[in-house]
N, C-alpha and C positions, 0 to 999 in steps of 0.2 A: 902507894897504891899499886896493885898488880896491873901491869899493862895487858892489853888484849891478847897479845901473843903469849904472855905467861899463863893466862887463863887456859888457853887452848893447849899449850905444851904440857902443863902440869896435869890436866885432865887426861890427855893421851898417855903420858908417862905412867900415871897411877893405874890406869886400866891395863896398860902393857905389862907393868910389874905384877899386877894381879894375875894376868893371863900366864906369865912366865913361871911364877913361883907358887901360886895358890890354886888356881882353877883346876878342877878335876875334869871338866868337859871343855877342853881347849878348842874343840871344833866350833863352839859358839862364839869364840873370840877371834874373829878374822881381822885382817887389816881394815876392812870396811867398818868393823865394830870400833876400832881405834879412831877412825875418822869421825864417826858419829859421836864418840865421847868428846872429841875436840869441838865439834859443833855445839854440843851441850855446854861445854866450858865457855863458849862465846855467847850463847843464846840470851842470857840476861842483859847483855849490853845492846841487844836489839832495840832497847827502849830509846837509845840515842837517835838512830835514823827514823824510827817510827814517830817519835814526838816531833822531830824537826819537820818531817814530811807532812804530818797532819797540821802542824803550825803554819807551814807554808801555804796550805790551801784554806786556812782560816778556822781550823778546828783546834781548840785548846783542850786537851785531855790530860788533866793534871796527874791522873793515875799512871800515865805512860812517861812521866818525867823520869830522868835517870835516878835510880835508887828506890823507885816506888814498887808497883805490883810485880814487875818482872824480877825484882831483887828480893823476893820473899820465898821462904821454904814452900809455901803453898804452890807457887808456880813450878818448882822442881818436882813436887810430889804428884802433880797432875799426871805426869808421864808414867806413874806407876799403875794407873787405871788401864791403859792399853797393854802395859806389860802383863798385868794379871789376866786380862782377857786372852791375849795370844798364848800365854803360858798354859791356861786352862784348855785352849783349843789344840794343844800339843804342837804349836808353831814356835818352838823354842828359839830358833835363830832370830825371828822377828821380835819375839818378846825381849830377848837380850838387848836388842837395839834400843828399845824404849827404856830398859833398865840403865844402860850406860848413858843415855840421853839425860835421864833423871840424875844420875850420878854426876855428870858433867855440870849440870845446873847447880846442884847442891855443893859441889866442890868449888865452883865460882863463888858462891855465897860464903862458904867457909873462908876462902882467901880474903874476900872483902871484909868479913868480920875480923879476921886475924890481923891483917895489916892495913886495912883501909880500902874504901871503895870509891874513889873518884870524888864526885861532888858531895857525897855524904861520907860520914865515917861511922861505919857500922851497918847493921841490917835490921829490918823490921821482922824479927824472928817469929813474932806471934800474930802477924797480920793474917786475917782481917779482925782479929779480936782486939789488937792493940797496935798503934802506930809507933810505939816506943822503939827507939833504935838501940840495939845492943852493940857494944864495942869490945873488940878483942884486946889482948895485952900488948900487941905490937902496932897499934894504930899509928900510921905515919912513919913507921920505922924505915921505909925505903925513901922517904922524901929527901933526906940529906945524904943518902947513900951515894958515894961516888960511882959514876958510870952505871947508874940505875937502869938506863935504857939498854945497856949491854948485858944485863943480868939474864935476860931471856936467851941471848946467844950462848952464854956460858952453860945454861941449863940444857939447851939444844945439843951443844957439843958433847956434854957429859952423857946425855941419853944416847946419842949416836955412837959414842965410844962403848957404852954398855951393849948396844945392839950389835955392834961389830964383834965384840967378845962373845956374846951369847949366841948370835944367829949367823955370824959370818956374812954380813950384808954384802960384802964385796963379791960374793958368789952370784948375786943377782944383777950385777952391773955388766 
């Protein structure tokens, strides 16, 4: 299963690579935009503390259990509504924040589908029409991986190496 740090890192890295190599309007993709992408990458796992907090005060909301509503494409696509609104209002920088938030959530779901998502294995891709869980080809692939917990550190170091080569980050220190 992808760890929380991996969800954040890979969402940030994907948006950063898009900004560096694809985006035509780089002014919309600031460091703040990368941060928001990372938040989006972590957002579906907000169900852990929400479900626990509500359970602690006596409310059982099964829909907020891990792997339920916040782990569906519907949740990620909701952020496209404010994206479209702000884009139509010509507030492109704000609109892009909602776009990368949606991307981060959907990227989290993709990773959970691809290699497994914690308590569940797969995602409910057709929710609310169906609660069937769809599983990717590498479900559980990281479970037996030696030093699985260190994989996010390797990803971070690789990205920092790329950033140093591309942007000379030492100039900002």
